[in-house]
C-alpha positions as CSV (number, residue, x, y, z in Angstrom):
1,M,-20.6,-4.1,13.4
2,K,-19.5,-0.4,12.2
3,L,-15.9,0.6,12.2
4,A,-13.7,3.6,11.0
5,V,-9.9,2.9,9.9
6,L,-7.1,5.0,9.4
7,D,-4.5,3.8,7.2
8,L,-1.3,6.0,7.9
9,G,1.0,5.4,4.6
10,S,4.3,6.8,3.9
11,N,2.7,8.3,0.7
12,S,-1.1,8.8,1.4
13,F,-3.5,8.3,4.5
14,H,-6.7,6.6,3.9
15,L,-9.8,6.4,5.7
16,L,-12.5,3.3,5.5
17,V,-15.6,3.6,7.5
18,A,-17.7,0.4,7.0
19,R,-20.0,-2.1,8.2
20,V,-17.9,-5.7,8.6
21,D,-19.7,-9.1,9.1
22,D,-17.9,-12.6,8.5
23,D,-16.0,-11.9,5.5
24,Q,-18.2,-9.0,3.9
25,I,-17.1,-5.3,4.3
26,V,-19.6,-2.9,3.4
27,P,-17.7,0.4,3.0
28,I,-20.0,3.6,3.9
29,D,-17.2,6.3,3.3
30,K,-14.1,5.9,2.1
31,H,-11.3,9.3,1.7
32,K,-7.8,9.8,0.8
33,K,-5.3,12.6,1.8
34,M,-1.9,12.5,-0.2
35,V,0.2,13.4,2.6
36,R,4.0,12.2,1.6
37,L,4.8,11.8,5.3
38,G,7.6,9.8,4.0
39,A,9.0,12.4,1.8
40,G,12.2,13.3,3.4
41,T,11.5,11.5,6.4
42,L,12.8,7.9,4.8
43,R,16.2,9.1,4.2
44,R,16.4,11.3,7.2
45,G,14.8,9.1,9.7
46,R,13.1,11.9,11.6
47,L,9.4,13.7,10.6
48,D,10.7,17.5,9.8
49,A,8.1,20.0,10.9
50,D,6.5,20.4,7.6
51,A,5.6,16.6,7.8
52,M,4.3,16.7,10.9
53,R,1.9,19.4,10.4
54,R,0.8,17.5,7.2
55,G,0.0,14.3,8.9
56,L,-1.3,15.6,11.7
57,D,-3.7,18.0,9.9
58,A,-4.5,14.8,7.8
59,V,-5.6,12.4,11.0
60,V,-7.7,15.4,12.5
61,E,-9.5,15.8,9.2
62,L,-10.2,12.2,8.8
63,A,-10.9,11.1,12.6
64,G,-13.2,14.2,12.6
65,R,-14.8,12.7,9.0
66,A,-15.5,9.1,10.6
67,R,-17.1,10.6,13.9
68,E,-19.6,12.6,11.3
69,Q,-20.4,9.0,9.6
70,G,-21.3,7.5,12.8
71,A,-18.0,5.4,13.6
72,R,-17.7,5.2,17.2
73,V,-14.6,3.2,17.1
74,V,-11.6,4.8,14.8
75,V,-8.5,2.6,14.6
76,A,-5.7,3.9,13.3
77,V,-2.3,2.3,12.2
78,A,0.9,3.5,10.5
79,T,3.6,2.0,8.5
80,S,6.7,2.6,7.2
81,A,7.3,6.6,7.6
82,L,6.4,6.3,11.2
83,R,7.8,3.1,12.1
84,E,11.2,4.1,10.8
85,A,10.8,8.1,12.2
86,Q,12.9,8.2,15.4
87,N,10.2,11.3,16.6
88,A,7.4,9.2,15.8
89,R,6.3,9.0,19.4
90,Q,6.0,12.7,19.5
91,F,3.5,12.3,16.4
92,V,1.5,9.2,17.9
93,D,1.1,11.6,21.4
94,R,0.4,15.0,19.4
95,A,-2.5,12.9,17.1
96,R,-3.6,11.7,20.5
97,E,-4.4,15.2,22.0
98,L,-5.5,16.6,19.2
99,A,-7.7,14.2,17.3
100,G,-8.7,11.4,20.2
101,V,-7.1,8.4,18.3
102,D,-4.4,6.0,19.3
103,I,-2.2,4.9,16.6
104,E,-0.4,1.8,16.4
105,I,2.7,1.5,14.6
106,L,2.8,-1.6,12.6
107,S,5.8,-4.1,12.2
108,G,6.5,-4.7,8.7
109,G,5.4,-8.4,9.3
110,E,2.4,-7.5,10.9
111,E,1.5,-5.2,7.9
112,G,2.0,-7.7,5.2
113,R,0.0,-10.0,7.2
114,L,-2.8,-7.6,7.7
115,I,-2.7,-7.0,3.8
116,Y,-3.0,-10.2,2.9
117,R,-5.9,-10.6,5.2
118,G,-7.4,-7.9,3.8
119,A,-6.5,-8.8,-0.2
120,S,-7.8,-12.5,0.7
121,A,-10.8,-12.7,2.0
122,G,-13.6,-15.0,1.2
123,T,-10.6,-16.8,-1.3
124,T,-9.6,-20.0,-1.2
125,G,-6.2,-21.7,-2.5
126,R,-2.8,-20.4,-2.6
127,R,-1.9,-17.0,-3.6
128,A,0.6,-14.5,-3.9
129,V,0.1,-10.6,-2.4
130,V,2.1,-7.7,-3.1
131,D,1.5,-4.4,-1.5
132,I,4.0,-1.4,-3.7
133,G,3.9,1.6,-0.6
134,G,5.6,5.1,-0.3
135,G,8.5,2.9,2.1
136,S,8.2,-0.9,1.8
137,V,7.0,-3.4,-0.4
138,E,5.5,-6.3,1.3
139,I,5.3,-9.8,-0.9
140,V,3.8,-12.0,1.2
141,A,2.0,-15.7,0.3
142,G,-0.5,-17.9,1.8
143,Q,-3.7,-20.0,1.6
144,G,-7.3,-19.1,2.2
145,A,-7.0,-16.0,4.7
146,K,-4.0,-17.4,6.4
147,A,-0.7,-15.8,5.4
148,E,2.2,-18.3,5.8
149,I,5.3,-16.4,4.0
150,V,5.8,-12.9,4.8
151,H,8.7,-10.0,3.4
152,S,8.6,-6.6,4.3
153,L,11.0,-5.1,1.8
154,P,12.6,-1.3,1.5
155,L,11.4,-0.8,-1.4
156,G,8.8,1.4,-1.6
157,V,8.5,4.2,-4.4
158,L,8.7,7.1,-2.3
159,R,11.9,5.7,-1.3
160,L,13.3,4.5,-4.4
161,R,12.5,7.8,-5.8
162,E,14.9,9.9,-3.2
163,A,17.4,7.4,-3.9
164,F,17.6,7.2,-7.4
165,V,15.4,9.4,-9.5
166,P,16.9,12.9,-10.5
167,P,14.9,15.9,-8.6
168,D,13.0,16.9,-11.4
169,G,11.1,13.1,-11.5
170,Y,11.8,12.1,-14.8
171,V,12.5,8.2,-15.0
172,S,14.9,7.5,-18.3
173,E,15.5,4.4,-19.4
174,R,19.1,4.2,-17.9
175,T,17.1,5.1,-14.6
176,V,14.9,2.2,-15.0
177,E,18.0,-0.3,-15.2
178,T,19.0,1.3,-12.2
179,L,15.7,1.0,-10.5
180,A,15.1,-2.7,-11.7
181,V,18.6,-3.4,-10.5
182,A,18.1,-2.2,-7.0
183,V,14.8,-4.1,-6.9
184,R,16.4,-7.4,-8.0
185,A,19.0,-7.3,-5.6
186,G,16.3,-6.3,-2.5
187,A,13.2,-9.0,-3.7
188,Q,15.2,-11.7,-4.8
189,E,15.3,-13.8,-1.6
190,A,11.8,-13.0,-1.1
191,T,10.6,-14.0,-4.5
192,T,12.5,-16.9,-4.6
193,E,10.7,-18.3,-1.5
194,V,7.4,-17.7,-2.7
195,R,8.2,-19.2,-6.2
196,S,8.9,-22.6,-4.5
197,Y,5.5,-22.0,-2.4
198,A,3.4,-22.6,-6.0
199,P,0.8,-19.5,-5.6
200,A,-1.9,-19.9,-8.0
201,T,-2.5,-16.1,-7.9
202,L,-0.6,-12.9,-8.1
203,V,-2.2,-10.1,-6.6
204,F,-1.4,-6.5,-6.1
205,T,-2.7,-4.0,-4.0
206,S,-2.3,-0.1,-3.1
207,G,-3.2,2.9,-5.1
208,T,0.1,2.8,-6.9
209,A,-1.0,-0.6,-8.4
210,R,-4.4,0.3,-9.2
211,T,-2.9,3.6,-11.0
212,I,-0.7,1.8,-13.0
213,A,-3.2,-0.6,-14.2
214,R,-5.3,1.7,-15.2
215,L,-2.3,3.5,-17.1
216,A,-1.3,-0.2,-18.8
217,H,-5.2,-0.2,-19.9
218,E,-5.5,3.3,-21.7
219,L,-1.6,3.0,-23.1
220,A,-0.3,0.2,-23.4
221,G,-2.8,-1.3,-25.8
222,P,-5.2,-4.6,-25.0
223,V,-3.4,-5.5,-21.8
224,A,-6.1,-7.6,-20.0
225,S,-7.7,-11.2,-20.0
226,G,-11.1,-10.9,-17.9
227,D,-10.0,-9.1,-14.7
228,D,-6.2,-10.3,-14.9
229,L,-3.8,-7.4,-16.3
230,R,-1.2,-9.5,-18.6
231,A,2.7,-8.9,-17.4
232,E,3.6,-7.7,-20.9
233,G,1.4,-4.7,-20.3
234,I,3.3,-3.7,-17.3
235,G,6.5,-4.1,-19.5
236,R,5.2,-1.7,-22.2
237,L,4.2,1.2,-19.6
238,V,7.4,1.2,-18.3
239,A,8.6,1.9,-21.8
240,I,5.8,4.6,-22.1
241,L,6.4,6.3,-19.0
242,T,10.2,6.7,-19.9
243,K,8.9,9.2,-22.6
244,L,6.9,11.4,-20.2
245,K,7.9,13.8,-17.8
246,P,5.8,14.0,-14.4
247,S,4.1,17.1,-15.7
248,G,2.7,15.4,-18.3
249,L,1.1,12.8,-16.3
250,V,-1.6,14.9,-14.7
251,S,-3.2,15.0,-18.1
252,L,-3.5,11.3,-17.7
253,G,-5.6,11.5,-14.6
254,V,-2.7,10.9,-12.3
255,E,-3.3,12.5,-9.2
256,E,-0.7,15.4,-8.4
257,G,0.8,13.2,-5.3
258,R,1.5,10.5,-7.8
259,T,3.3,11.9,-10.9
260,D,6.9,11.5,-9.6
261,T,6.6,8.1,-8.2
262,I,4.4,6.5,-10.6
263,A,7.2,5.3,-13.1
264,V,9.2,4.2,-10.3
265,G,5.8,2.2,-9.0
266,A,5.7,0.5,-12.5
267,V,9.3,-0.8,-12.6
268,V,9.0,-2.3,-9.2
269,M,5.7,-3.9,-10.4
270,N,7.3,-5.3,-13.5
271,T,10.6,-6.6,-11.8
272,V,8.7,-8.1,-9.3
273,V,5.9,-9.8,-11.9
274,E,9.4,-11.0,-13.7
275,L,10.8,-12.5,-10.3
276,L,7.8,-14.4,-9.6
277,G,7.3,-15.6,-12.8
278,F,3.6,-14.9,-13.5
279,P,2.0,-14.2,-16.7
280,T,-0.8,-12.2,-15.5
281,V,-1.9,-10.6,-12.4
282,V,-5.1,-9.3,-10.4
283,V,-5.2,-5.9,-8.9
284,S,-7.2,-5.7,-5.5
285,D,-9.1,-2.6,-4.3
286,R,-8.8,-4.3,-0.6
287,A,-5.5,-4.1,1.3
288,L,-4.5,-2.8,5.0
289,R,-7.4,-1.2,5.9
290,E,-9.7,-4.3,5.1
291,G,-7.4,-6.6,6.9
292,V,-7.6,-4.5,10.0
293,A,-11.2,-4.3,9.9
294,F,-11.3,-8.0,9.8
295,R,-8.7,-8.1,12.8
296,E,-11.3,-5.6,14.7
297,L,-14.2,-7.8,13.9
298,E,-12.1,-10.7,15.4
299,R,-11.4,-9.0,18.8
300,T,-14.9,-8.1,19.2
301,R,-16.0,-11.3,19.0
302,T,-13.5,-12.9,21.2
303,A,-14.0,-9.9,24.1
304,S,-17.5,-11.3,23.2
305,A,-17.1,-14.8,23.8
306,A,-14.8,-14.5,26.9
307,A,-17.5,-11.8,28.7
308,R,-20.1,-14.8,28.5
309,P,-20.9,-16.5,31.8
């Protein structure tokens, strides 16, 4: 089955065009646009004209690219920014008119389950999966491909940046503690429940987590053991980032749309790891869009089975 998934996040929009079969995803094309749809939107509860334009332009571009790759089915899902925007319906209607796609606005619970499905394909045993988005953080635990505990928390990096970080985006040691206190308060209940579930593995997903892992490897010394990232390396990276202004992160290969949120993401990741009590974590390159792809495959199979005489 060949399909395209548009993942319309609060920070970035992603396109995945892939062939999907059983638990195998073979990517044909991947592309990303740093849209920052949630910038201001999460605080105001509305998309302003600029956010609306940026988002619609990106949907048109990514949907067109998907069709150029031969995808006959284009599935679009949206998360926190559109979930919370009072004028989300206007965005959805315009996207249908301009790009010919129907956007499904996911609930926080459905987003968490799909993230878990994408990150856990082909695995066995109990695991916890944490996705650090722009508007929300999903903390999910389950066994194999089935999510059993799902929490969606308003702790995304754009949301926390707007609430606690100065306009210049610099995260000082004092700001780190303020952020950590907010994350502990917001994630305590979820992490306590996940700890009692006793997962064997902790997996982080999202571009924020992958950027943090890369920076930890490059800046915080030997922090890896095989495919694992040691928790102490994330803590060391937080301390390093307090010495750097956002403008200085470009030279380290941090894309412009993340320079003012990556330190926030590192604090979120470090605090959640501390709350869950894991000495090491795994960073996955699969998340929501892969989960959506598997869901669409399952729906197609169910429809085909129902159509048989």
